[in-house]
N, C-alpha and C positions, 0 to 999 in steps of 0.2 A: 106627267102623263096624262095626256088627253087624249080621247076618242074620236074630239072634235075641235080641230086646231082653232080656225077660225071662230069660232063661238066661243074658245077662250080667252083668244086676243079680242074679243068684243066685250066680255066681261074684266078681265083685269087692265087692259086698257086703259078703258077710262076712269077705272076705281083708284089704279094705281101710277097713272100718268106713266105709262109705259109707251113706247116704242118697240117696234120690232123687227130686225132684221136676220138673213138667214143663215142658219147654222149648216153644221156637217150632216147630209143627209145618208149617210153611209146607211142609218138603223132602219129610214124613213124620215119625215116629213119632221123638220126642229126649226126652231126661230131662237133665238139669244132677244130677252126682254131686257130692254136699253133705257135708262134714267139720268138726266145728267150726265147723259153720253159714258157712261158707266154700263157694261153688261153686268146685270143683277143675279139673273133667273136664266132657266133653259125651259122650254116647252115643247115637249116630244110628241107624237103619237104615238098611243099603244094598241099597236094593232092585233088583233085577235083577242082573245080573251083570258090571256093566263096573266097579263100584266095589269093590275088594277089603276084604276084613275085616282091618283094620287101625288101630293107632293112628297120628294127626297132631300134630306139632309143628306152633304157630303162632309166628310170630314178629309180636310190636306192632309200628305202624309209623303216622307223622302221616297218611299218604294210599297207601292199598291200590292208586289209580289211579298214581300216581309208580311205586310197587314193582313193579305190573303193569309196566309199560312198559319197567321196566328191565331184569325178568325178559326178555322179551323181543328189548328191545336187545341183551343178550348171549349170545343163542344158545340159551336153557334154553326150557322148556315152559312154557306158562298154560292151564294144563287146565280151570279152572274161575274163571267170575268177572274180574271183582270183582264182587260182589255182595250186597244188603242182605241182614243175619241178624242175628236177634236184635236189641240194642243197637247194633250198628255193620256191616262192613261185611268180608267176606271174599273171600279167593281161594286159590285151592290150584294149586301148581307142582311142576315137578322140577326141581335144578337140571343142570347139563350131563353130570353123571354117573347120574343118571338118579332123585338121590334126592329123596322125595317131602317136601314140607313147605305148611303154610298163612303165607298173610297176613292178617294181623288189625287193623282200623282202629274203634276205638273211643275213647271217651272218655277220654282224658288223664289220666294220673296216674304219679305217681313209681312207678319199681319198688319190690318188697320182697318178702321171701323167707317164704314162708308157713310158720313152723313148726306144721306139723299132720302128724301123721299120715296119710299119705291121700292127703297134696297130692304132688303132682309137683312135684321138688323137684332135678333135673338132668336134662338131655336130649343127646347127644350123636351127633356125626354118624362114622358109619363108612364110611370111603372111603379108594378106593386112594391120592389124593393130597390132604391137608388143606389144602397150603399154594394150592394153586389154588382149592380149595374156597372156603379165607378171602378171597379175593382174590374170587370173585364175590360171596359174601354181604355182604361190606363194604361194593361197590360196591352193591349192591341196597337194604341197610338204612343206607347212609352213616355206618356203624361210625367212621372216620376223622372226620367232623365234628364229634363229639360231646364235650361235654363230659368231656376227661378226670378229672375229679372226680368225675363220676357214672359214666364208662362207659368201660372199659380192655381193649383185647385185649391177651393177653399167651403166652407158651410157658411152659407149664410141664409136668412132669410127663409129656415127649413128645407134649404135644397143645396146640395153638390154643385158647385158653382166653378165652371173654368173662365179665366181670365188670362188674356191675350194681348201684351203691349198695353198692359192698362187698362183694358176695357174689359167686363163681364160679357162673357159671349156669348154663351148655354148654360144650362142647368139642368141637372137629372134631379126629377122630383116625384115622390108620392104622389099618386092619384088620389085626390080629394072629394069630396061630395061634390063639389061646383063645378068638376071637370066635365066633361066630353061624357055623356052618360053611355056606358055598354058599350064604349071603344076598349080593345086590345093594347096592349102596349105600343107605345109610338112617340116618335120626334116630333114637337109640333113648333112650324115655322112659324116666324113674327116677321111683318112687312111695316116700314114704319109710314106713320102718316100724320100729316100736320093735325087733324084734329079726328080723336076716331069716333067721336059720335055721329058727325059728320059721315064720315065713311060708311060705318056702319049703315047709317038710311041709304046712301046710294049703292053699295053692295045689293041691297034687298031692293029697290028700284032696278037695278042693274040683271034683277033674276034670282038672285044666290037668296039664301036662306041665315037669318041671325038663328046664332047655336046659344043666345040668352043675352041678357041686357050688358052693355058695355059696364067697366067693371077698374077701378084701381087695383093696382098692383104694386110691387116694391120698383118696379122698372120702369114704371108708366100706366096709364090709363089702356085696358086692352077691350078688345071685341074679339070673341070666335066667332067664324063666318064657315058657310057652305058653299062651292060655287055652282056652276050650271049642273055638274054633272055631278056633286057630289063629294068632292076633294074639301081638305078641312084645312082651314089656315086659321092665320091671329091676324090682327092689324094691332099697330101700338103706336100710341102716340108718347116716345123716349121725355123720361125725365130729364133736364137741362142737365 
């Protein structure tokens, strides 16, 4: 969500190689970010001051209503929805620690990893208690009740890691000293780039802010960034 859609397009387009196509405008101006012929993200206008400028990570589910009920039952916050949007139904919630996330009910399909520069390839929750968070998300999205051949939760690299169709796709980690200082619990989205160091330099050229130097992680080389309006995100050159 952004307050300046044209400015966001001018930043993310050159940085991540995105093109933009009109999306549903039921709630205001909205575009799909497209790379390699695939829609990989959405940018909408946050009208008024109630909605912060930020990236939101969405979890797919068979029923947005069931997931929303599970959020409420576990003492967390349901902020928006569920309501119809695009080709599905969405809701916005915050977990018990305050990290915001989305719920998405859309056409069913198998999980797949997009091997495309500019596509989101990883999300990571930075939170004080990743085990409590994993319990919450596991109950909301029924992680334990799924086919272990297709969906797995494991402990690796000091993180609770989710794997779908053989790919590591998300993690829940304790905030480290080298993480974004002063940030409350949040989901961090990582976009794939061919060269992290080059992308970091390009982001700064476009008016963004580097939140520290690039560094190597177990999943690839990472740089944490802030866009023109302060929305935080990361880029990563995934390991082969």
